[in-house]
C-alpha positions in Angstrom: 100.0 120.8 144.1 102.6 122.1 141.6 100.9 125.4 140.6 103.8 126.2 138.2 102.9 123.4 135.8 99.3 124.5 135.4 98.3 126.4 132.3 97.8 130.1 132.4 95.2 131.4 134.8 92.3 132.1 132.4 90.3 135.1 133.6 86.7 134.4 134.6 85.5 136.8 132.0 86.9 134.7 129.2 84.7 131.8 130.3 81.5 133.8 131.2 81.5 136.6 128.7 79.0 136.2 125.9 80.2 134.0 123.1 81.4 135.8 120.0 78.9 133.8 117.9 76.1 131.5 119.0 73.0 129.6 117.7 73.3 129.9 114.0 70.4 129.0 111.7 70.1 128.8 107.9 67.4 130.8 106.2 64.7 128.9 104.3 66.1 129.9 100.9 69.6 128.9 102.0 71.2 132.3 101.2 71.6 133.8 104.7 72.5 132.7 108.2 71.1 134.3 111.3 72.9 134.0 114.6 73.4 135.6 118.0 76.4 137.8 118.7 77.2 140.7 121.2 75.8 144.1 120.6 74.6 146.8 123.0 76.2 144.8 125.8 73.9 141.8 125.2 73.4 139.0 122.8 71.5 140.2 119.8 70.4 139.0 116.4 72.7 139.3 113.4 72.2 138.3 109.8 74.7 137.8 107.0 75.0 136.2 103.6 76.1 132.6 103.7 79.4 133.5 102.0 80.0 136.6 104.0 82.0 137.3 107.2 80.9 138.9 110.4 82.3 142.2 109.2 79.6 142.2 106.5 76.8 141.2 108.9 74.0 143.4 110.1 72.7 143.6 113.7 68.9 143.6 113.5 67.9 143.9 117.2 69.1 146.3 120.0 68.1 144.5 123.2 70.2 146.1 125.9 68.4 144.5 128.9 68.3 140.7 128.9 69.6 139.8 125.5 68.1 137.2 123.1 68.4 133.5 123.6 65.8 131.9 121.4 64.9 132.7 117.8 63.9 131.1 114.5 63.3 132.1 110.9 59.7 132.6 109.8 58.6 130.7 106.7 59.4 134.0 104.9 63.2 134.4 104.6 62.6 138.1 105.0 61.8 138.0 108.7 63.0 136.4 112.0 61.0 135.6 115.2 62.4 135.6 118.7 61.2 135.2 122.3 62.0 137.9 124.8 61.9 138.2 128.6 62.7 141.8 129.5 62.6 141.6 133.3 63.9 138.1 134.1 60.4 137.1 135.5 59.7 134.6 132.7 57.0 136.9 131.2 57.8 135.9 127.6 56.6 137.8 124.5 57.2 137.0 120.8 58.7 139.5 118.4 59.1 139.8 114.6 62.1 141.4 112.9 61.8 142.6 109.4 65.1 142.1 107.6 64.2 143.9 104.4 63.4 147.2 106.2 66.7 148.7 107.4 66.4 150.1 110.9 62.9 148.6 111.5 62.1 148.1 115.2 61.1 144.6 116.3 57.3 144.2 116.4 55.7 142.7 119.5 53.4 140.0 118.1 52.0 139.2 121.6 51.4 142.6 123.4 49.9 140.7 126.4 48.3 142.3 129.4 50.1 141.9 132.8 50.1 138.4 134.1 50.0 136.8 130.6 52.9 135.0 129.0 53.8 132.9 126.0 54.6 129.4 127.0 55.3 127.8 123.6 55.1 128.6 119.9 55.5 126.7 116.7 55.4 127.1 112.9 53.3 124.4 111.1 54.0 123.4 107.5 50.4 123.7 106.5 49.8 127.2 108.0 52.1 129.5 106.1 52.5 132.9 107.6 50.9 131.8 110.9 52.4 131.1 114.3 50.5 128.8 116.7 51.1 130.2 120.1 50.2 128.8 123.6 49.4 131.7 125.9 47.9 131.9 129.4 46.7 134.1 132.2 45.1 137.5 132.6 42.0 138.3 130.5 43.0 135.9 127.7 41.4 132.5 127.6 44.1 129.9 128.2 44.8 128.2 124.9 46.4 128.2 121.5 46.2 131.3 119.3 46.8 131.8 115.6 49.0 134.8 115.3 49.4 136.3 111.8 53.2 137.0 111.5 52.7 139.9 109.1 49.9 141.8 110.8 50.0 140.5 114.4 46.3 139.6 114.2 45.5 137.1 116.9 42.6 134.6 116.9 41.8 131.9 119.4 42.5 128.6 117.7 41.9 126.1 120.5 40.8 126.9 124.0 42.1 124.8 126.8 39.2 124.4 129.3 41.0 121.8 131.5 44.1 123.2 133.2 45.8 119.9 132.9 45.3 119.5 129.2 47.4 120.3 126.1 46.7 119.6 122.4 48.8 118.3 119.6 48.2 119.4 116.0 48.8 118.0 112.6 50.7 120.0 109.9 47.5 122.1 109.1 46.8 123.0 112.7 43.9 120.6 113.2 43.9 119.2 116.8 44.5 115.4 116.5 45.6 114.4 120.0 44.9 115.7 123.5 47.1 115.0 126.5 45.4 115.2 129.9 47.0 114.8 133.3 45.0 113.0 136.0 45.1 114.0 139.7 47.3 110.9 140.2 49.9 112.2 137.8 49.1 109.8 134.9 49.1 111.2 131.4 46.2 110.2 129.2 46.4 110.5 125.4 43.2 110.9 123.4 42.9 110.6 119.6 40.5 113.3 118.2 38.3 112.7 115.3 39.0 115.4 112.7 35.4 115.8 111.7 33.3 115.2 114.8 35.9 116.2 117.4 35.0 113.1 119.4 37.9 111.9 121.6 38.9 108.3 122.1 41.4 107.2 124.8 44.5 105.9 123.1 47.1 105.4 125.8 47.9 106.0 129.4 51.4 106.7 130.6 53.2 108.3 133.5 53.4 108.5 137.2 56.8 108.8 138.8 58.7 107.5 135.7 57.6 110.7 133.9 58.0 113.4 136.6 58.0 116.3 134.2 55.7 114.6 131.7 56.2 112.2 128.8 59.0 113.5 126.6 59.2 113.9 123.8 55.6 114.0 122.5 55.0 114.8 118.8 52.1 114.4 116.4 53.1 113.0 113.0 52.5 115.7 110.4 49.6 113.8 108.9 48.1 113.1 112.3 48.0 109.3 111.9 50.5 108.6 114.7 51.7 109.9 118.1 55.4 109.8 118.8 56.4 109.7 122.4 59.1 108.5 124.9 58.1 105.2 126.5 59.9 102.7 128.6 57.6 99.9 127.4 58.6 96.7 129.2 62.3 97.8 129.5 64.4 100.0 131.8 65.4 102.3 128.9 63.4 105.2 127.4 62.6 104.6 123.7 61.0 106.6 121.0 57.8 104.8 120.0 54.9 105.4 117.6 51.3 104.9 118.7 48.9 104.5 115.8 45.9 106.9 116.0 43.4 104.4 114.8 44.5 101.1 116.3 46.6 102.1 119.2 49.3 99.7 118.0 52.7 100.6 119.4 55.9 100.3 117.4 59.5 101.2 118.2 60.9 104.1 116.2 64.3 104.3 117.9 65.9 102.4 120.7 69.4 101.7 121.9 69.8 98.8 124.4 71.3 100.0 127.6 70.7 103.7 126.7 67.7 106.0 127.2 66.4 108.7 124.9 67.7 112.1 126.1 64.9 114.3 127.4 67.0 117.4 128.2 66.0 119.3 125.1 62.3 119.2 126.1 62.4 119.5 129.9 65.2 121.8 130.8 63.4 125.2 130.6 65.6 128.2 130.3 68.7 126.2 129.5 70.0 125.6 126.0 70.3 121.9 125.4 70.3 119.9 122.1 66.9 118.7 121.1 65.8 115.2 122.1 64.5 114.6 118.6 65.7 116.4 115.5 62.8 117.2 113.1 62.5 118.9 109.7 60.9 122.3 110.1 59.6 122.1 106.6 57.9 118.6 106.7 57.8 117.8 110.4 59.4 114.4 109.8 61.7 113.0 112.4 65.4 113.1 111.3 67.2 111.7 114.2 67.0 110.9 118.0 69.5 111.6 120.7 70.4 109.0 123.3 72.3 109.3 126.7 75.7 107.7 127.1 79.3 108.4 128.1 79.1 110.6 125.0 75.6 111.5 123.6 74.7 109.2 120.7 72.8 110.3 117.6 70.6 107.8 115.8 69.7 108.9 112.2 66.2 107.8 111.3 65.4 109.5 108.0 67.2 108.0 105.0 68.2 111.3 103.4 69.3 112.7 106.7 71.4 109.6 107.4 73.4 110.4 104.2 73.7 114.0 105.3 74.7 113.0 108.9 77.4 110.7 107.6 79.1 113.7 106.0 78.4 116.1 108.8 80.1 113.6 111.3 83.3 114.0 109.3 83.5 117.7 110.2 84.0 117.3 113.9 85.0 114.8 116.6 82.3 116.2 118.8 78.6 115.3 119.0 76.0 116.8 116.7 74.0 119.3 118.8 71.8 121.2 116.3 71.1 121.5 112.6 69.1 123.7 110.3 68.6 123.6 106.5 67.1 125.2 103.5 63.7 124.1 102.3 65.3 121.6 99.9 67.3 120.1 102.8 70.5 120.2 100.8 72.3 123.2 102.5 72.9 122.7 106.2 74.3 124.5 109.2 75.4 122.1 111.9 76.7 122.8 115.5 78.7 120.2 117.4 79.2 120.0 121.2 82.7 119.0 122.5 84.3 119.1 126.0 87.1 121.4 125.0 86.0 123.0 121.7 82.5 124.3 122.4 79.8 124.6 119.8 81.8 124.7 116.6 79.4 125.5 113.7 79.9 124.4 110.1 78.2 125.1 106.8 77.7 122.0 104.5 76.3 121.8 101.0 75.1 118.2 100.3 74.8 118.7 96.6 78.4 119.9 96.1 80.1 118.5 99.2 81.4 122.0 100.1 81.9 122.6 103.8 83.6 125.2 106.0 83.8 126.4 109.6 81.4 129.3 110.2 81.8 130.1 113.9 84.0 129.5 116.9 82.1 130.9 119.8 85.1 131.4 122.0 88.1 131.9 119.7 90.2 133.1 122.6 90.1 129.8 124.4 92.8 127.3 123.5 91.5 123.7 123.7 94.9 122.5 124.8 94.6 124.7 127.9 91.1 123.2 128.8 90.5 120.0 130.7 89.0 116.9 129.2 85.8 115.5 130.6 85.9 111.8 131.3 82.9 109.5 132.0 83.1 107.6 135.2 80.8 105.1 137.1 80.7 103.6 140.5 78.0 102.1 142.8 76.1 103.9 145.5 76.2 102.5 149.0 73.0 100.5 148.2 74.4 99.1 145.0 72.6 101.5 142.6 74.9 102.2 139.6 75.9 105.9 139.4 77.3 107.6 136.4 79.1 110.9 136.2 81.8 113.0 134.6 85.2 113.8 136.0 87.2 116.9 135.0 90.8 117.1 136.2 93.1 120.1 136.0 95.6 120.1 133.2 99.4 120.0 133.9 99.3 118.7 137.5 99.4 115.3 139.1 95.7 114.4 139.8 96.2 113.3 143.4 94.9 114.7 146.6 93.4 117.7 144.8 91.2 120.4 146.2 87.9 119.0 144.9 84.5 120.4 144.0 81.3 118.4 143.6 79.3 120.3 141.0 75.6 119.3 141.3 73.1 119.8 138.5 69.7 121.4 138.9 66.3 119.9 138.3 66.6 117.4 139.8 65.0 115.8 136.8 67.8 116.6 134.3 71.3 115.1 134.0 74.9 116.1 133.3 76.4 115.0 130.0 79.6 115.0 128.0 79.9 118.6 126.7 81.7 121.9 127.2 80.8 123.0 130.8 82.3 126.4 131.6 81.8 126.0 135.3 83.7 122.8 135.4 86.4 124.3 133.1 87.0 127.4 135.2 87.2 125.3 138.4 89.7 122.9 136.7 91.7 125.9 135.5 92.0 127.0 139.2 93.4 123.5 140.1 90.3 121.8 141.3 89.2 118.3 140.5 85.5 118.5 139.5 83.0 115.7 139.7 79.4 115.8 138.3 77.4 112.8 139.3 74.0 111.8 138.0 72.5 110.9 141.4 69.3 108.9 141.6 66.4 111.0 140.2 68.5 112.2 137.3 67.0 111.5 133.9 68.7 109.5 131.2 69.8 106.4 133.1 66.7 104.3 133.1 63.4 104.0 134.9 64.9 102.3 138.0 67.5 104.9 138.5 64.9 107.7 138.1 62.3 106.3 140.4 64.8 105.3 143.1 64.6 108.9 144.1 60.9 108.8 145.2 60.8 110.1 148.8 64.5 110.6 148.9 65.1 114.4 148.6 67.6 115.1 151.3 67.9 111.3 151.9 69.4 108.8 149.5 69.8 111.5 146.8 72.1 113.2 149.2 73.8 109.9 150.1 74.7 109.5 146.4 76.5 112.8 146.4 78.5 111.8 149.5 79.3 108.4 147.9 80.5 110.3 144.9 83.0 112.4 146.9 84.1 109.3 148.8 84.7 107.5 145.5 86.9 110.5 144.4 88.8 110.3 147.7 89.3 106.5 147.4 90.6 106.9 143.8 93.2 109.3 145.1 91.8 112.3 143.2 90.4 114.3 146.1 91.9 115.5 149.4 89.2 114.6 152.0 90.0 117.8 153.9 89.4 120.0 150.9 86.0 119.0 149.5 83.6 121.7 148.2 80.1 121.5 146.9 78.4 123.9 144.5 75.1 123.9 142.5 72.2 126.0 141.3 68.5 125.5 141.8 68.2 121.9 143.0 72.0 121.9 143.0 71.8 124.8 145.4 69.4 122.8 147.6 71.9 119.9 147.5 74.6 122.3 148.7 72.5 123.5 151.6 71.6 119.9 152.5 75.4 119.1 152.3 76.2 121.6 155.0 73.2 120.8 157.2 72.8 117.0 157.0 76.5 116.4 156.8 78.0 119.5 158.3 81.6 118.1 158.7 81.9 116.6 155.2 82.5 119.8 153.1 85.1 122.5 153.7 83.2 125.1 151.6 79.9 125.4 149.8 78.1 127.6 147.3 74.3 127.8 147.0 73.0 129.5 143.9 69.2 130.1 144.0 68.7 126.9 146.0 65.4 125.9 147.6 65.9 126.4 151.4 62.3 125.5 152.4 60.5 122.8 150.4 57.1 123.7 151.8 57.3 127.4 150.8 58.9 126.5 147.5 56.0 124.3 146.3 53.4 126.5 148.0 54.7 129.5 146.1 54.4 127.8 142.7 52.3 129.8 140.2 48.7 128.5 140.1 49.1 127.4 136.5 51.9 125.0 137.5 50.4 123.5 140.6 48.3 120.9 138.8 51.6 119.5 137.4 53.2 119.0 140.8 51.5 115.6 141.5 54.0 113.6 139.4 57.1 115.4 140.5 57.4 117.4 143.7 54.4 115.9 145.4 55.4 112.4 144.3 59.1 112.6 145.0 59.2 115.0 147.9 55.7 115.3 149.4 52.5 117.4 149.4 52.3 120.1 152.0 48.5 119.8 152.1 49.0 116.5 153.9 50.2 117.2 157.5 52.4 114.1 157.7 54.0 114.9 154.4 54.4 118.5 155.3 56.3 117.4 158.4 58.6 115.3 156.3 59.1 118.2 153.8 60.2 120.5 156.7 62.5 117.8 158.0 64.3 117.7 154.6 64.4 121.6 154.3 67.7 123.2 155.1 65.9 126.2 156.5 64.9 124.1 159.5 68.5 123.0 160.1 70.4 126.3 159.8 71.7 125.9 163.3 73.8 122.9 162.1 75.7 124.9 159.5 79.3 125.6 160.3 80.8 125.3 156.8 81.8 128.6 155.1 79.0 129.3 152.7 78.4 131.6 149.7 74.8 132.3 148.8 73.9 133.7 145.4 70.4 135.0 144.7 68.5 136.7 141.9 66.2 139.4 143.3 63.6 138.7 140.6 63.5 135.0 141.1 60.0 133.8 140.5 60.7 130.3 141.9 63.0 130.7 144.9 62.0 133.9 146.8 64.8 136.1 147.9 63.3 136.1 151.4 64.4 132.5 151.9 68.1 133.3 151.2 67.8 136.4 153.4 66.7 134.2 156.3 69.5 131.7 155.8 72.1 134.5 155.6 70.7 136.4 158.5 70.7 133.4 160.7 74.3 132.5 159.9 75.5 136.1 160.4 73.8 136.2 163.8 75.7 133.1 164.8 79.0 134.3 163.4 79.3 131.6 160.7 81.3 132.7 157.7 78.8 133.5 155.0 79.0 135.7 151.9 75.9 136.9 150.1 75.7 138.1 146.5 72.4 139.4 145.2 71.8 140.3 141.5 69.0 142.9 141.4 68.3 142.3 137.7 68.3 138.5 137.6 65.7 135.8 138.2 66.2 132.1 138.6 68.2 131.8 135.5 71.3 134.1 135.6 71.9 135.4 132.1 73.6 138.8 132.0 77.4 138.2 131.6 78.4 140.9 134.1 76.4 139.1 136.8 77.8 135.7 135.8 81.3 137.1 135.9 80.7 138.7 139.3 79.2 135.5 140.7 82.0 133.3 139.6 84.7 135.7 140.8 83.0 135.4 144.2 83.0 131.6 143.9 86.6 131.7 142.8 87.6 133.7 146.0 85.4 131.6 148.2 86.9 128.3 147.2 90.4 129.7 147.1 90.0 130.9 150.7 88.7 127.6 152.0 90.0 124.9 149.6 93.3 126.4 148.5 92.9 126.6 144.7 94.2 129.3 142.5 92.5 132.7 142.3 92.7 135.5 139.7 
């Protein structure tokens, strides 16, 4: 490898520091834009006039612990709402920020008792000044609450008596549909009579083809139809409408050979573009997002189609998010791109005026970053596999030190976008491959359900096949293969060094599940009813002795004695999903045997690492680990 021809060694902090700007949203009156930017060492909320610069902006929050990741304007342009998780344990609260009261402290609209949390919230067009909030646990009845944004007054709106049920509401907050999960993992949808409250079974869907539920699921604003993702009689996920009265099903959006993207509704804790773009003022569907070599946007609303045609001229990336004023004439649009992440523009449809608002990482030069290329190849049993290859800039892409970067979930997928982990590895001289192994969403029903019973089996074979493809193509040096992933990707890394201990020269496990039995058994009680269609169906139910035996046989913790690959383990001490004790046992066992293992614990992180200093520390450790054992560059 000719290191001299590589671009400058970009410091890890440049990739993993908080963006300068992020997540811009236009106010309802179109006069101000709210966004996230650093303050007090964390991402906080800022507001400025639409024609002003950041120097004129005002920081309106002072969160110095976890930072803010999700917010929205209320229907009053004088206040903002955001969700906060102070301790990393997913104990979410909702807060209001009063913009017209300088120095006002954020108001906790959900001062919940211990054990309670906000699981979802929405603003409905027919309920001005009201938040509809789903809350659970503790002394509160599990259900939906009306929270007065101005006063914080909270009233039970719709109790959920069945733990496997959720409700869908029309624009005025009337429950019009109920979704129920059967013990077999099937979703049942009931239409609810507005007057009598009588329910009528409308549709059944589910099982293994919807492991995390049917996504998306939306009630039309007038309550006359149910919009949901459906395979119908095809292999591709479509957006369909089910009539509330007749049950008649019609296709709203479909692209032959492509599936509706579910990432925006299933990837909790991770910022992904929405599967369906909707108007926050009317609730109507504007566009749908489909999976492909590059994500594909299908405009569905005639007015938005005109707007989108103009927005698409602003960037050669893919539309990721939009917001507008009430008149839907002024827009703020963000585009995803493999080398120019999240460029955000302002566009006025009446005048045609447009301008760049934000570059989140102005210090990164796109010419120094590596392009992401879609690739495909067959698995050993013939199943088509799709993935993304990122090769280092400025060096011949042959016999490279190579890292297989495995996504979490497993019911998510990698897509064409800016991926800072892939970029920092490519900058160090590694070839990087991300493969959508069987069980990944977005590539059809057959591809998804081919993973049933295959955790640690054919799902792992797909990863091995991907690295062998990279070797056969000449990209990868077979003696310098690494594997790295988080959550399920961490599990995959542990499987890689136990099931195939001689295949990888180095591995990194970030909050990976070492023991499938303890992982599912430790799930919070509120989540256990939902395991039947995913973990129980795909991996096994530990309540069944035979299945428990299989789960243990596919658990890396039962095969630790096979590990001889140098390993780095990264763990959040507050992880509510993967207990630190599991990582402690893995590391302790390897140290007792003298196997090279490094252990990094972040005391103030959970399953989703967020604080930039921890991300920087983690990736500097990853950089050193791979440099020591694969031979790439190190800062």
